[in-house]
C-alpha positions as CSV (number, residue, x, y, z in Angstrom):
1,M,82.1,116.9,89.2
2,L,80.5,114.0,89.1
3,K,80.0,114.0,93.1
4,M,78.4,117.3,92.8
5,T,75.9,116.2,89.8
6,S,75.2,113.2,92.1
7,Q,74.3,115.5,94.9
8,L,72.6,118.1,93.1
9,D,70.3,115.0,91.6
10,N,69.3,113.5,95.2
11,I,68.6,117.4,96.4
12,I,66.1,118.0,93.2
13,S,64.6,114.4,93.4
14,A,64.0,114.9,97.3
15,Y,62.4,118.5,96.7
16,K,59.9,117.0,93.9
17,T,58.9,114.6,96.2
18,L,58.0,117.0,98.9
19,T,56.3,119.5,96.3
20,K,53.6,116.9,95.8
21,I,52.4,117.1,99.7
22,P,49.7,119.7,99.8
23,S,49.2,121.9,102.8
24,V,46.1,122.6,104.6
25,A,45.2,126.4,103.7
26,G,41.7,126.2,105.7
27,G,38.5,124.5,106.4
28,K,34.9,125.3,107.2
29,L,32.2,123.2,108.6
30,N,28.4,123.9,107.4
31,N,25.7,125.2,109.6
32,A,24.5,121.9,110.9
33,A,28.3,120.6,111.0
34,T,27.5,117.5,108.6
35,R,29.7,119.0,105.6
36,I,33.6,120.0,105.8
37,T,34.9,121.9,102.9
38,A,38.9,121.7,103.5
39,K,41.0,124.1,101.7
40,W,44.5,122.8,100.3
41,S,47.5,124.5,98.6
42,V,50.1,122.7,96.7
43,R,53.3,123.7,95.0
44,N,52.7,123.6,91.4
45,L,56.2,123.5,89.7
46,D,55.2,123.5,85.9
47,K,52.8,127.0,86.6
48,G,55.7,128.2,88.9
49,K,52.7,129.1,91.6
50,N,50.5,127.0,94.2
51,T,47.7,125.7,93.7
52,A,45.0,126.0,95.6
53,Y,41.9,123.9,95.7
54,T,39.3,122.2,98.1
55,T,38.0,118.9,99.1
56,S,34.7,118.0,100.7
57,Y,33.5,115.7,103.3
58,S,30.1,114.5,104.3
59,L,29.8,113.1,108.2
60,D,27.4,111.5,110.2
61,G,26.0,112.4,113.8
62,D,29.1,110.7,115.4
63,L,31.4,112.6,113.1
64,N,32.6,109.8,110.9
65,V,33.1,110.7,107.6
66,I,30.7,109.0,105.0
67,A,31.1,110.4,101.8
68,Q,34.2,112.6,99.8
69,S,34.2,114.1,97.2
70,D,35.6,112.3,94.0
71,F,38.1,115.3,93.1
72,G,39.5,118.3,94.4
73,V,38.2,121.9,92.9
74,D,40.7,124.4,91.8
75,V,40.2,127.4,93.5
76,S,43.7,129.2,92.7
77,N,41.9,132.5,91.4
78,E,39.4,132.8,94.6
79,K,40.6,135.8,96.6
80,L,37.8,135.8,99.3
81,S,35.0,133.5,100.0
82,A,32.1,133.4,102.3
83,V,28.9,131.7,102.7
84,S,25.8,133.4,103.9
85,P,24.5,132.8,107.3
86,R,21.3,130.5,106.3
87,E,23.9,129.3,103.5
88,T,21.5,130.4,101.0
89,F,24.2,132.3,98.9
90,K,28.0,132.0,98.5
91,A,30.4,134.9,97.8
92,L,33.6,135.4,96.5
93,I,36.2,137.6,94.9
94,R,37.6,136.2,91.6
95,E,40.7,137.3,90.1
96,E,41.9,136.7,86.3
97,N,44.8,137.6,84.3
98,N,44.0,138.4,80.8
99,G,47.8,138.8,79.9
100,K,51.2,140.0,81.7
101,D,50.0,143.3,82.7
102,S,45.9,142.7,82.4
103,K,44.1,142.1,85.6
104,K,40.3,142.1,86.2
105,Q,38.4,141.1,89.9
106,Y,35.0,140.0,89.9
107,L,32.1,139.8,92.9
108,E,30.5,136.6,92.4
109,L,27.2,135.2,94.1
110,W,26.5,131.2,93.7
111,T,23.2,129.9,95.0
112,K,23.4,125.8,95.5
113,S,22.2,125.8,92.0
114,S,23.6,128.3,89.7
115,L,25.8,131.8,89.2
116,A,23.2,134.5,90.6
117,Q,24.9,137.8,90.0
118,S,28.7,138.7,89.0
119,V,29.9,142.1,89.0
120,D,33.2,143.2,86.9
121,L,34.8,145.3,90.0
122,T,37.7,146.1,87.7
123,S,35.5,148.0,85.4
124,L,33.1,149.5,87.5
125,D,36.3,151.7,88.7
126,I,34.9,152.8,92.1
127,H,37.6,151.8,94.3
128,G,40.8,149.7,93.5
129,D,41.7,146.1,94.0
130,V,39.9,144.5,96.4
131,Y,42.3,143.5,99.7
132,S,42.4,139.7,100.3
133,D,45.6,139.7,102.8
134,S,45.8,138.4,106.2
135,E,46.0,142.3,107.8
136,F,42.9,144.0,106.1
137,G,41.3,141.4,104.0
138,S,37.7,140.3,104.9
139,L,34.5,139.4,103.3
140,D,31.4,139.6,105.5
141,W,27.5,139.2,105.1
142,S,24.8,141.0,106.8
143,P,22.6,138.9,109.2
144,D,19.9,139.1,106.6
145,E,21.6,138.0,103.7
146,T,20.7,141.6,101.9
147,S,24.5,143.0,101.8
148,L,28.0,142.3,101.9
149,V,31.0,144.3,103.1
150,Y,34.8,144.3,101.9
151,V,37.8,146.4,102.2
152,A,39.4,147.5,98.7
153,E,42.3,150.4,97.8
154,K,41.1,153.7,98.2
155,K,40.0,155.1,94.2
156,L,42.4,158.1,93.4
157,P,41.7,161.3,91.7
158,K,43.0,161.6,88.2
159,F,46.3,163.5,87.7
160,E,47.9,165.5,85.1
161,P,50.9,167.5,84.4
162,Y,50.8,171.0,84.6
163,I,51.2,171.5,80.7
164,K,49.7,169.5,78.8
165,R,47.7,169.7,75.4
166,K,44.0,168.4,75.3
167,A,40.9,169.0,74.1
168,E,38.9,171.5,76.7
169,D,37.7,170.4,79.4
170,K,33.6,170.5,79.7
171,P,32.1,169.6,82.8
172,K,30.3,166.4,82.9
173,L,26.3,166.2,82.8
174,D,25.9,162.7,83.8
175,G,25.8,163.2,87.2
176,S,29.0,161.0,88.3
177,G,30.7,163.8,90.2
178,E,33.7,163.0,88.7
179,T,36.2,166.0,89.1
180,A,38.6,167.3,86.7
181,P,42.1,166.0,87.1
182,K,44.6,167.5,89.1
183,K,47.3,169.5,88.2
184,G,51.1,168.6,89.5
185,E,50.3,165.7,91.5
186,E,51.1,162.7,89.9
187,H,54.5,162.7,91.2
188,I,53.3,163.2,95.1
189,Y,55.0,160.3,97.1
190,R,52.2,157.9,98.7
191,Q,53.5,155.4,101.4
192,D,52.1,152.0,101.5
193,W,52.0,149.4,104.4
194,G,55.5,148.1,103.5
195,E,56.6,144.1,102.9
196,Q,54.6,142.5,101.2
197,L,51.9,145.1,101.7
198,V,53.3,147.1,98.6
199,G,50.6,149.4,96.9
200,K,48.2,149.6,99.3
201,H,48.5,152.9,100.2
202,L,44.8,153.9,102.0
203,S,42.2,151.6,102.0
204,V,38.2,152.0,102.2
205,V,35.5,150.6,103.2
206,V,32.7,148.9,100.9
207,V,28.9,147.8,101.0
208,F,27.2,145.8,98.6
209,Q,23.3,145.7,98.5
210,L,22.3,142.7,96.2
211,A,18.9,143.4,95.4
212,S,19.7,146.7,93.6
213,E,23.2,145.7,92.8
214,T,25.0,148.8,94.4
215,F,28.3,149.5,96.3
216,T,28.5,152.4,98.3
217,I,31.8,153.8,99.9
218,L,31.0,153.7,103.7
219,S,31.8,157.5,105.3
220,G,32.4,158.3,108.5
221,I,36.2,156.8,109.0
222,P,38.3,160.2,109.3
223,D,41.1,161.1,107.6
224,G,44.2,159.6,108.2
225,M,42.6,156.3,109.2
226,C,43.1,153.1,107.3
227,P,40.4,150.5,107.8
228,G,40.2,146.7,107.7
229,Q,39.1,143.1,109.5
230,V,35.9,144.4,108.8
231,R,32.4,142.5,109.4
232,F,28.6,143.4,110.2
233,S,27.7,143.8,113.9
234,P,25.2,141.3,115.0
235,D,21.9,143.5,114.2
236,G,22.9,144.5,111.0
237,S,22.9,148.1,111.3
238,S,26.7,148.8,111.5
239,I,29.9,147.8,110.7
240,V,32.9,146.7,113.0
241,G,36.7,146.6,111.9
242,V,40.1,147.9,112.9
243,V,41.5,151.1,111.7
244,W,45.0,152.0,112.0
245,K,47.0,155.2,112.4
246,T,48.9,156.5,109.0
247,E,50.1,159.2,110.4
248,P,53.0,160.4,110.7
249,R,54.1,157.7,109.1
250,R,52.9,154.2,107.9
251,L,55.5,151.5,109.6
252,G,55.4,148.0,107.7
253,L,52.2,146.3,109.1
254,I,52.9,142.6,108.1
255,F,53.9,140.2,111.2
256,C,53.7,143.9,113.5
257,T,51.0,143.5,116.1
258,N,52.5,146.9,117.5
259,R,51.1,149.3,115.4
260,P,48.4,151.7,117.0
261,S,45.1,151.2,115.7
262,Y,41.6,151.3,117.3
263,I,38.6,148.6,117.3
264,F,35.9,151.2,115.3
265,E,32.2,150.9,114.9
266,C,30.6,152.8,111.9
267,T,26.7,152.8,111.2
268,L,25.8,152.2,107.2
269,D,25.0,156.2,107.3
270,G,28.3,157.2,108.5
271,T,28.5,157.9,112.2
272,F,31.8,156.7,113.4
273,K,33.0,155.9,116.7
274,K,36.3,153.8,118.5
275,L,35.6,151.5,120.8
276,S,38.8,151.2,122.4
277,G,41.4,152.7,124.2
278,E,44.2,155.1,123.2
279,G,48.1,153.8,122.9
280,L,46.7,150.5,121.9
281,A,47.7,148.0,119.0
282,V,44.1,145.7,118.4
283,R,43.4,143.3,115.8
284,S,40.9,140.4,115.0
285,P,37.6,141.6,116.3
286,R,34.8,139.2,116.7
287,F,31.4,138.6,118.2
288,S,30.0,136.1,120.7
289,P,26.6,134.8,120.2
290,N,25.0,137.0,122.8
291,G,26.5,140.0,120.9
292,E,29.4,140.9,122.7
293,L,32.6,142.0,120.9
294,V,35.7,140.5,121.5
295,W,39.3,141.4,120.3
296,L,43.0,141.0,120.7
297,Q,45.1,143.9,122.1
298,R,48.3,145.0,123.5
299,K,50.5,148.3,124.1
300,A,51.3,150.2,120.8
301,D,54.9,150.2,121.3
302,G,58.1,147.9,121.8
303,P,58.6,144.9,120.5
304,H,57.1,144.1,117.1
305,H,55.1,140.8,118.3
306,A,54.4,140.1,122.1
307,C,51.9,138.5,124.5
308,H,48.2,139.7,123.8
309,Q,45.2,140.3,125.9
310,I,42.0,139.3,124.9
311,V,39.5,141.4,126.0
312,R,35.4,142.0,125.6
313,R,33.2,145.0,125.1
314,N,29.3,144.0,126.6
315,K,26.2,146.0,125.1
316,D,27.0,148.7,127.8
317,G,30.3,149.3,126.4
318,E,32.0,148.5,129.2
319,V,35.7,146.6,128.0
320,T,36.6,144.2,130.8
321,T,39.8,141.6,130.4
322,V,39.3,137.8,129.4
323,I,42.8,136.4,129.2
324,D,45.5,139.0,130.5
325,I,49.4,139.3,129.1
326,V,51.2,136.5,130.8
327,D,54.5,137.5,132.2
328,T,55.8,133.7,132.5
329,E,52.7,131.2,132.8
330,V,49.6,130.8,134.6
331,K,48.1,127.2,135.0
332,T,44.8,126.1,133.0
333,A,42.1,124.6,134.8
334,T,43.6,121.1,134.8
335,G,46.9,122.6,136.2
336,Q,49.1,122.8,133.0
337,S,51.5,125.6,131.9
338,F,49.7,128.5,129.7
339,H,52.2,131.2,128.7
340,G,49.7,133.5,127.0
341,V,48.1,134.3,123.8
342,Y,50.6,135.3,120.4
343,C,48.4,134.3,117.8
344,Q,48.3,137.0,114.9
345,A,44.4,136.7,114.6
346,L,41.5,134.5,116.3
347,P,39.4,132.0,114.3
348,A,37.1,133.7,111.8
349,R,34.7,131.7,113.7
350,C,35.9,131.1,117.0
351,F,32.6,130.8,119.4
352,A,30.9,127.3,120.8
353,A,27.3,127.5,120.6
354,D,27.3,128.3,124.4
355,G,29.8,130.9,123.9
356,R,33.0,129.6,124.9
357,L,35.7,130.9,123.2
358,V,38.0,128.7,121.3
359,L,41.8,129.4,119.9
360,S,44.7,128.5,119.3
361,T,48.4,129.9,120.3
362,P,51.9,128.8,120.2
363,Q,53.3,127.6,123.4
364,K,56.8,126.8,123.5
365,N,57.2,124.0,120.8
366,E,54.1,123.4,119.7
367,V,50.7,125.2,118.5
368,R,47.9,124.2,121.2
369,S,44.4,125.3,120.9
370,Y,42.4,125.7,123.9
371,V,38.5,126.4,125.2
372,V,38.2,129.4,127.3
373,D,35.2,130.1,129.6
374,M,34.1,134.2,128.8
375,D,32.9,134.7,132.5
376,S,35.4,133.0,134.6
377,G,38.2,133.2,132.4
378,K,39.0,129.5,132.9
379,I,41.5,127.7,130.0
380,W,41.3,124.2,129.2
381,D,43.5,123.0,126.7
382,I,41.8,121.1,123.9
383,S,44.9,120.2,121.6
384,N,45.2,116.7,119.9
385,K,47.7,114.5,122.8
386,S,47.7,111.0,120.5
387,W,50.8,112.3,119.0
388,P,53.5,115.3,119.6
389,C,51.9,117.6,116.9
390,S,50.5,121.3,116.8
391,T,47.1,122.0,116.8
392,S,45.3,124.7,114.9
393,V,41.9,125.5,115.0
394,L,40.5,126.2,111.3
395,D,36.5,126.6,112.1
396,V,33.7,126.0,115.0
397,R,30.1,125.3,114.4
398,G,27.6,124.8,117.7
399,D,29.8,122.0,119.5
400,V,32.0,120.6,116.8
401,I,35.3,121.8,115.9
402,L,37.6,121.4,112.7
403,A,41.4,121.6,113.3
404,T,44.7,120.9,111.4
405,C,47.2,119.1,113.1
406,S,50.9,118.2,111.9
407,S,54.5,117.9,112.9
408,L,57.8,118.1,111.8
409,I,57.2,114.9,110.4
410,A,53.6,114.4,109.7
411,P,52.2,116.4,106.7
412,G,49.1,118.7,107.9
413,Q,46.0,116.5,108.4
414,V,42.7,117.7,108.8
415,Y,41.0,116.7,112.6
416,I,37.7,117.0,113.8
417,A,36.2,117.0,117.5
418,R,33.1,117.3,119.7
419,L,33.4,119.9,122.4
420,P,32.2,118.3,125.7
421,A,30.2,120.1,128.2
422,A,31.7,123.1,130.3
423,D,34.1,121.8,132.7
424,S,34.9,118.7,130.9
425,E,37.0,119.9,128.0
426,A,40.1,118.0,128.8
427,G,38.6,115.2,127.3
428,T,38.2,116.6,123.7
429,K,38.8,113.6,121.5
430,W,40.0,114.4,117.8
431,S,39.0,112.2,114.8
432,R,41.4,112.2,111.4
433,V,39.2,113.4,108.5
434,T,42.2,113.4,105.8
435,F,44.9,111.1,104.5
436,N,46.4,113.4,101.9
437,G,50.0,113.5,101.0
438,A,52.3,110.1,101.5
439,V,55.0,110.5,104.0
440,P,59.0,109.5,102.3
441,G,60.3,107.0,104.5
442,A,63.4,109.4,105.7
443,L,60.9,111.4,107.3
444,Y,58.7,108.6,108.7
445,S,61.7,107.2,110.6
446,A,63.2,110.8,111.8
447,T,63.1,111.6,115.4
448,V,61.7,114.7,117.0
449,L,62.9,116.0,120.6
450,Y,61.9,119.0,122.6
451,L,64.7,120.6,124.3
452,D,64.5,122.7,127.5
453,L,67.9,124.6,128.1
454,K,69.0,126.9,130.7
455,H,71.8,128.8,131.3
456,D,73.8,129.2,134.6
457,S,73.9,132.6,135.1
458,E,72.2,135.7,137.2
459,D,69.9,136.6,134.0
460,A,66.3,137.6,134.6
461,V,65.6,134.8,132.4
462,K,67.7,132.0,132.1
463,S,65.4,129.2,130.0
464,F,64.8,128.7,126.7
465,T,63.8,125.6,124.3
466,A,64.6,124.1,120.7
467,L,63.4,121.6,118.6
468,Y,65.7,118.5,117.8
469,L,65.1,116.9,114.3
470,S,67.1,113.8,113.6
471,P,67.2,111.5,110.6
472,E,68.0,107.6,111.3
473,T,71.6,107.1,112.2
474,E,72.7,103.8,110.7
475,E,75.5,104.4,112.9
476,R,76.9,107.5,110.4
477,K,78.0,110.6,111.9
478,L,75.2,113.1,110.7
479,P,75.9,116.7,109.9
480,L,74.1,119.4,111.9
481,I,72.3,122.3,110.9
482,V,72.0,125.3,113.6
483,W,68.6,127.0,112.9
484,P,67.6,130.1,114.7
485,H,63.9,131.7,113.8
486,G,63.7,135.3,112.1
487,G,61.7,137.9,114.0
488,P,63.1,137.8,116.7
489,H,59.8,137.5,118.5
490,S,58.6,134.5,116.6
491,N,59.1,130.8,117.2
492,F,59.6,127.5,116.2
493,V,57.3,124.8,116.7
494,N,56.5,121.4,115.8
495,S,54.5,121.3,112.6
496,F,55.5,120.6,109.0
497,S,58.1,122.3,107.2
498,I,59.4,121.4,103.5
499,E,63.0,123.3,104.3
500,A,63.1,121.2,107.7
501,A,62.3,117.9,105.5
502,L,64.3,118.5,103.1
503,F,67.4,118.5,105.2
504,T,66.2,115.6,106.8
505,M,65.9,113.4,103.9
506,M,69.0,114.5,102.8
507,G,70.8,113.3,106.0
508,F,71.0,116.2,108.3
509,A,70.3,116.5,111.8
510,S,68.6,120.4,112.5
511,L,68.3,122.2,115.7
512,Q,65.7,124.9,115.5
513,V,66.6,127.1,118.4
514,N,63.8,129.4,120.5
515,Y,66.5,131.3,121.9
516,R,65.3,134.3,124.5
517,G,63.2,136.7,122.8
518,S,60.9,134.0,121.5
519,T,57.0,134.2,121.8
520,G,55.1,131.5,123.5
521,A,57.3,131.4,126.6
522,G,55.9,134.3,128.4
523,Q,56.1,137.9,128.1
524,D,59.3,138.1,130.2
525,S,61.3,136.4,127.9
526,V,59.9,138.4,124.9
527,Q,60.9,141.6,126.8
528,F,64.4,140.4,128.2
529,L,66.2,140.3,124.7
530,L,65.4,144.0,124.0
531,K,68.8,145.5,124.2
532,R,70.6,142.3,124.5
533,V,70.4,141.3,119.9
534,G,73.4,140.1,119.2
535,D,74.4,139.1,122.8
536,A,71.9,137.0,124.6
537,D,70.5,135.3,121.4
538,V,73.6,134.4,119.9
539,K,74.9,132.8,123.3
540,D,71.8,130.8,123.6
541,C,72.3,129.6,120.0
542,K,76.0,128.7,120.9
543,L,74.8,127.0,124.0
544,A,72.3,125.2,122.5
545,T,75.0,123.9,119.8
546,D,77.1,122.9,122.6
547,Y,74.2,121.0,124.4
548,A,73.4,119.1,121.0
549,L,77.4,118.3,120.6
550,K,77.5,116.9,123.6
551,T,74.1,114.9,124.1
552,F,73.7,113.7,120.8
553,T,76.6,111.5,120.0
554,S,75.8,110.6,116.6
555,I,76.6,114.5,115.8
556,D,79.8,115.5,113.7
557,P,81.0,118.3,115.6
558,A,83.4,118.9,112.3
559,K,80.6,119.1,110.3
560,V,78.1,121.8,112.1
561,C,76.8,124.7,110.0
562,L,74.4,127.6,110.3
563,T,70.9,128.6,108.0
564,G,68.4,131.3,109.2
565,G,66.3,134.4,107.3
566,S,66.2,137.5,108.5
567,H,67.1,137.8,112.2
568,G,68.0,134.2,112.1
569,G,70.3,135.6,109.2
570,F,71.5,137.9,111.7
571,L,72.4,135.5,114.2
572,V,74.1,133.0,112.1
573,T,76.5,135.8,110.4
574,H,77.1,136.7,114.1
575,L,77.9,133.1,115.3
576,S,80.1,132.2,112.1
577,G,82.0,135.5,113.3
578,Q,81.9,135.2,117.2
579,Y,82.9,131.4,117.1
580,P,84.7,131.4,113.6
581,D,86.2,127.5,114.6
582,V,82.6,126.3,115.2
583,Y,80.7,126.4,112.1
584,A,82.0,125.0,109.1
585,A,79.5,126.4,106.7
586,V,76.6,129.2,106.5
587,V,73.3,130.2,104.3
588,S,72.1,133.3,105.6
589,R,68.5,134.6,104.0
590,N,67.9,138.4,103.8
591,P,70.2,139.0,107.1
592,V,70.3,141.9,108.8
593,T,73.9,142.8,109.1
594,D,74.1,146.3,110.0
595,V,71.3,147.6,112.1
596,A,72.9,151.6,111.9
597,S,72.4,151.5,108.1
598,M,69.0,149.4,108.1
599,F,67.7,152.2,110.2
600,N,67.1,154.6,107.3
601,S,65.9,152.2,104.7
602,T,63.6,149.5,106.3
603,D,59.7,149.4,106.4
604,I,60.2,148.5,110.3
605,A,62.5,151.2,111.3
606,D,61.6,151.3,114.8
607,W,62.6,147.4,114.8
608,C,66.1,148.7,115.0
609,A,65.7,150.9,117.5
610,V,63.6,148.9,119.9
611,E,65.8,145.7,119.7
612,A,69.1,148.0,120.4
613,G,67.3,149.3,123.9
614,F,65.7,152.6,122.4
615,D,62.5,154.0,122.3
616,F,62.0,154.8,118.6
617,T,61.3,158.7,117.5
618,E,61.9,160.5,114.6
619,K,61.8,163.9,116.3
620,G,64.3,166.2,116.9
621,P,68.3,165.4,116.4
622,V,70.0,161.9,115.3
623,S,71.4,160.2,118.0
624,E,74.9,159.2,117.6
625,E,74.6,157.5,120.7
626,Q,71.8,155.0,119.0
627,L,73.6,154.8,116.2
628,L,77.0,153.5,117.8
629,A,74.8,151.0,119.7
630,M,72.8,149.8,116.2
631,R,76.8,149.2,115.0
632,R,77.6,147.3,118.1
633,C,75.1,145.0,118.3
634,S,75.4,144.0,114.2
635,P,77.1,140.9,112.8
636,I,79.2,143.6,110.6
637,A,81.3,144.0,113.7
638,H,82.4,140.6,113.6
639,V,82.9,139.7,109.8
640,H,86.7,139.8,109.6
641,K,86.8,136.8,111.6
642,V,84.5,134.9,109.9
643,K,86.1,131.8,108.3
644,A,83.3,129.7,107.4
645,P,82.2,129.4,103.5
646,T,78.7,131.8,103.4
647,A,76.0,131.9,101.0
648,L,73.5,134.7,100.8
649,M,70.1,134.2,99.8
650,L,68.8,138.1,99.1
651,G,65.6,139.7,97.8
652,S,65.5,142.5,95.2
653,G,61.9,143.5,96.4
654,D,62.7,143.2,100.0
655,K,61.5,146.6,102.1
656,R,61.9,145.0,105.7
657,V,65.3,143.5,105.5
658,P,66.6,145.8,102.1
659,H,69.2,143.6,100.0
660,F,72.2,145.9,100.3
661,Q,72.7,144.7,104.0
662,G,73.4,141.4,102.4
663,L,75.6,142.9,99.6
664,E,77.8,145.0,102.1
665,Y,78.5,141.7,104.1
666,A,79.2,139.8,101.3
667,R,81.7,142.2,99.8
668,R,83.3,142.6,103.3
669,L,83.6,138.4,103.3
670,K,85.2,138.7,99.7
671,A,87.7,141.1,100.7
672,N,89.0,138.8,103.7
673,G,89.1,135.5,101.5
674,V,86.0,133.7,102.5
675,P,84.5,131.5,99.4
676,T,81.3,133.6,99.3
677,R,78.3,133.2,96.8
678,I,75.6,135.3,96.4
679,Y,71.9,134.7,95.2
680,M,69.6,137.5,93.8
681,Y,65.8,136.7,93.8
682,D,63.1,138.7,91.8
683,D,60.7,138.3,95.3
684,N,60.2,139.9,98.8
685,H,61.6,139.1,102.4
686,S,60.1,136.0,102.8
687,L,61.8,134.3,99.1
688,S,58.4,132.5,99.3
689,S,57.5,132.3,95.7
690,P,57.8,129.1,94.2
691,A,60.8,129.9,91.8
692,A,62.5,131.5,94.3
693,E,61.8,128.9,97.1
694,M,62.6,126.1,94.9
695,D,66.0,127.5,94.1
696,N,67.2,128.8,97.3
697,L,66.4,125.8,99.2
698,I,68.1,123.5,96.5
699,N,71.3,126.1,96.3
700,G,71.4,126.0,99.8
701,T,71.2,122.4,100.7
702,H,73.7,122.1,97.9
703,W,76.1,124.5,99.8
704,F,76.4,122.6,102.6
705,M,76.7,119.2,101.0
706,H,79.3,120.7,98.8
707,H,81.5,122.3,101.7
708,L,81.0,119.8,104.0
709,D,82.4,117.0,101.6
710,L,79.0,115.2,101.8
């Protein structure tokens, strides 16, 4: 008992230390690139939520910091913000909670000296909540600084039962146009956009005109289309954005870049036009300095995330490809390997003054940043190469680039660089701006290695990668955590992670596996996994385990354990069932354990079909062949062989992998005598709320230490 208490005390202490390290949440340069505003997020354990704040830095002509704001400014209740083109105004959407169930949203306009306007959007009651999420949300100024555009939930008509005693209905004479309540429609089911977008059913585009303080719902967007990611055209006469199809059903949108959609343009008087083609999934429209429209696109089918094209549309309406889908690799202008574009979005401002495009995208074990010549398609790697890290662009002004750099052993900091002249981009030099958050000693002395792994097989794709993170050994044997990522079409990169840091501080080595199917290694690798889930990805994790045990003699082979969430949870439950004598303990977060039963309950039913090797359709009869294939590739097929003590961390509000998946698996483990514990959180799929994160990381780490007898 004393040992368990000591273990927990050490884990809690390490976790508290890590929660004090802020992460970079954004960054902006002013027009002259003489001032930086950095946005941060830090866990606030006493409030039970994250605190967002900003810090400011003044620069000289050589981009050196010459002054810093005295203290951070809390911006936790600012949902969206945008500075006008000439920096006359700052607009923001502020959300305030006035009680447990009382919430208000305000549109505020600030000059540099005062609050110019404040509008209570909730009381105005012309639309629902303003969208501030990464899929739909936007707040953009017109070029002449007279108008704003944003996206909000469409206001529903009022409903009432067929039979309701009330005063006689009288026509409204106030010109509001409000109609009488609709009878008998209050219980009609309305689909939303699923995981982390619950309650978002149908969006509208809202235009606010400053001078008259009038709000207009943009007309012209066809029924069955849900708009988002909106911005003004360069001349201010129209709105450009993305519309997603809502019929025949809304499949989960977040993390899924394969949803049928269009780039659209709609004039302020309601003339709607599609700018992208049919059968495509599009996102992230951006205007270049010469007025061309650029966006990301891929086919609207297949895996939930994959390689994208970057395309551009000139003023004549011609759409051409700037960067195409990359099957394996192409070479940059300086001969380095480039595996394609996998980012979820381009930076909000992504063009240098001369029209060169700046972006960041995962590339195997890192996020790397690039400059692209729009005419030639040449690519230059401008990542920070002074140390092994990930480089993500935050903002671009003129020829100045702001980015965040971090690694598994170094929390994110803000860096700045001046972009060299064309064809000299490889000489980009980065300077550090911020010095927030002390690095714990155990991390500072840890080692990060990139592993290139390969099967001796006839497979079309044989290679994959992994990240190995190890604390100093001090001639002691280390326990190892084998850790496949979720998705499956995502990847691990060498960037700061509180979970990896906690494992390191508690004396674990960790092996983060980018199995075949991961993004950042070419489209062929993404496609390879389809129809091979539960097989190829499992074999990759086992090969990575074997390689680590053979290569790193400091690892104790009797103390190898598994952790992973979502598809990572799918893999660790597979591994403990297929190799029951290799792994000593398991922690699985919201795991897929039975693809067949998940098919009818998840917000991404297409994932179940596509990963099992079938085209997704809900037309016609239910296919027994498909259901059997889904069951055979599931961990539940091997649950009877599991020996390792298993902890399951589940979210009661999970729309992606409903929590009954874990409950069904746990019942079978218990029936077979396997030590099992279930933790249930009032959270969604990510388990990222501060309370859920704290509990599942501490209890998960303790589960390992207890069952490995550390």
